[in-house]
C-alpha positions as CSV (number, residue, x, y, z in Angstrom):
1,M,92.9,61.7,72.9
2,E,95.3,64.6,72.9
3,T,95.2,67.3,75.5
4,G,92.5,69.9,75.0
5,G,90.2,67.6,73.0
6,P,89.2,67.9,69.4
7,F,88.2,71.6,69.5
8,L,91.7,72.7,70.6
9,A,93.2,70.5,67.9
10,I,91.0,72.1,65.3
11,Y,91.7,75.6,66.7
12,L,95.5,75.2,66.7
13,N,95.5,73.6,63.2
14,D,93.5,76.6,61.9
15,H,96.1,78.9,63.5
16,L,98.9,76.9,62.0
17,A,97.3,77.2,58.6
18,G,97.1,81.0,59.1
19,A,100.7,81.0,60.2
20,A,101.8,79.3,57.0
21,A,100.0,82.0,55.0
22,G,101.5,84.7,57.2
23,V,105.0,83.4,56.6
24,G,104.5,83.4,52.9
25,R,103.0,86.8,52.7
26,S,105.6,88.4,55.0
27,R,108.5,86.8,53.0
28,A,107.0,88.1,49.8
29,L,106.7,91.6,51.3
30,A,110.3,91.6,52.5
31,Q,111.4,90.4,49.0
32,A,109.3,93.2,47.3
33,H,111.0,95.8,49.4
34,Q,114.6,94.5,48.9
35,G,116.9,97.4,48.7
36,G,114.3,99.8,50.1
37,P,114.2,101.7,53.4
38,D,111.9,99.2,55.0
39,E,113.8,96.1,53.9
40,E,115.4,95.3,57.3
41,R,112.2,95.8,59.3
42,L,110.3,93.6,56.9
43,R,113.0,90.9,56.8
44,R,113.0,90.9,60.6
45,L,109.2,90.7,60.7
46,A,109.2,87.8,58.3
47,D,111.8,86.0,60.4
48,E,109.8,86.5,63.6
49,I,106.5,85.3,61.9
50,A,108.3,82.2,60.8
51,A,109.7,81.6,64.3
52,D,106.2,82.1,65.7
53,R,105.0,79.3,63.4
54,G,107.7,77.1,64.8
55,A,106.7,78.0,68.3
56,L,103.1,77.0,67.5
57,L,104.3,73.7,66.1
58,A,106.3,73.1,69.4
59,V,103.1,73.9,71.4
60,M,101.1,71.5,69.4
61,A,103.8,68.8,69.8
62,S,103.9,69.3,73.6
63,L,100.1,68.9,73.7
64,G,100.1,65.8,71.5
65,I,98.1,67.6,68.8
66,P,98.8,66.2,65.3
67,V,99.4,68.6,62.4
68,R,96.8,68.6,59.7
69,H,99.0,69.6,56.7
70,Y,96.1,69.9,54.3
71,K,94.9,73.0,56.1
72,S,98.3,74.7,55.8
73,I,98.6,73.7,52.2
74,A,95.2,75.0,51.3
75,L,95.7,78.4,53.0
76,S,99.2,78.8,51.5
77,V,97.8,78.2,48.0
78,A,95.0,80.8,48.8
79,E,97.7,83.3,50.0
80,R,99.7,82.9,46.8
81,A,96.5,83.4,44.8
82,G,95.7,86.5,46.8
83,R,98.9,88.1,45.5
84,L,97.3,88.1,42.0
85,K,95.0,91.0,42.5
86,F,94.1,93.9,40.3
87,N,95.2,97.1,42.0
88,G,95.7,99.6,39.3
89,S,99.0,98.5,37.9
90,L,99.5,95.6,35.6
91,K,103.3,95.5,35.0
92,E,104.7,96.7,38.3
93,R,103.9,96.5,41.9
94,S,101.2,99.1,42.8
95,P,101.7,101.2,45.9
96,L,98.2,100.2,46.9
97,T,99.5,96.6,47.2
98,D,101.6,97.6,50.2
99,V,98.6,99.1,52.0
100,V,96.5,96.0,51.4
101,E,99.3,93.6,52.4
102,Y,100.1,95.4,55.6
103,E,96.4,95.3,56.5
104,F,96.2,91.6,55.7
105,L,99.3,90.9,57.8
106,R,98.1,93.0,60.7
107,L,94.8,91.1,60.8
108,A,96.7,87.9,60.8
109,V,99.0,89.0,63.6
110,E,96.0,90.2,65.6
111,G,94.6,86.7,65.2
112,K,97.9,85.2,66.3
113,A,98.0,87.4,69.4
114,A,94.4,86.2,70.3
115,G,95.6,82.6,69.9
116,W,98.5,83.2,72.3
117,R,96.1,84.8,74.8
118,T,93.8,81.7,74.5
119,L,96.7,79.4,75.2
120,R,97.9,81.6,78.0
121,A,94.4,81.3,79.6
122,L,94.7,77.5,79.3
123,A,98.2,77.4,80.8
124,D,97.0,77.6,84.4
125,R,95.4,74.2,84.1
126,T,97.5,72.6,81.3
127,P,101.0,71.7,82.6
128,D,102.3,71.2,79.1
129,L,101.9,74.9,78.3
130,D,104.6,77.4,79.4
131,A,102.7,80.5,80.5
132,A,105.9,82.6,80.5
133,E,106.8,81.6,76.9
134,L,103.2,82.3,75.8
135,E,103.4,85.7,77.3
136,K,106.6,86.4,75.4
137,L,105.0,85.3,72.2
138,H,102.0,87.5,72.8
139,D,104.3,90.5,73.6
140,R,106.2,89.8,70.3
141,A,102.9,89.7,68.4
142,Q,101.9,93.1,69.9
143,R,105.3,94.6,68.7
144,Q,104.6,93.1,65.3
145,I,101.2,94.8,65.2
146,D,102.9,98.1,66.0
147,V,105.4,97.7,63.2
148,L,102.7,96.7,60.7
149,E,100.5,99.6,61.8
150,D,103.4,102.1,61.3
151,L,104.2,100.6,57.9
152,R,100.5,100.7,56.9
153,R,100.0,104.2,58.0
154,T,103.0,105.4,56.1
155,A,102.0,103.5,52.9
156,A,98.4,104.7,53.1
157,A,99.6,108.3,53.5
158,E,101.8,108.0,50.4
159,V,99.1,106.3,48.3
160,F,96.1,108.4,49.2
161,T,97.8,111.8,49.4
162,S,99.8,111.6,46.2
163,G,98.5,112.6,42.9
């Protein structure tokens, strides 16, 4: 049996599925803002979220935890379906879409940060986990939360204070 037993394998595969959805949503957001003032921040955020997914895959490999692809595929499909929401505009992107998507991503990154904290707590007794690397990943997640909150706050102010 892999390190951490079946519960850790389930837990990390669930996080991996969430990471796949986060990568898709963050890339879609960056694409939607191409040419806009937030394009660079969103592109960088999407790149970091993709790198974090890669880091999680590396952690799983170091622990001998097999990837359950069906979970990632299912959540990626759900994430794409989630883009098809009614938000007051049929032909173009509604400003409300940004608020909802920033909130979705912030929740996802909060979950990712919790996952890094969980792994960090296990690192003291699991030699295959690099505590310093997990701390860096957690710090990056915290910075991502700050960026998403800033974007969300700005988008909400624009949506809810305009006519």
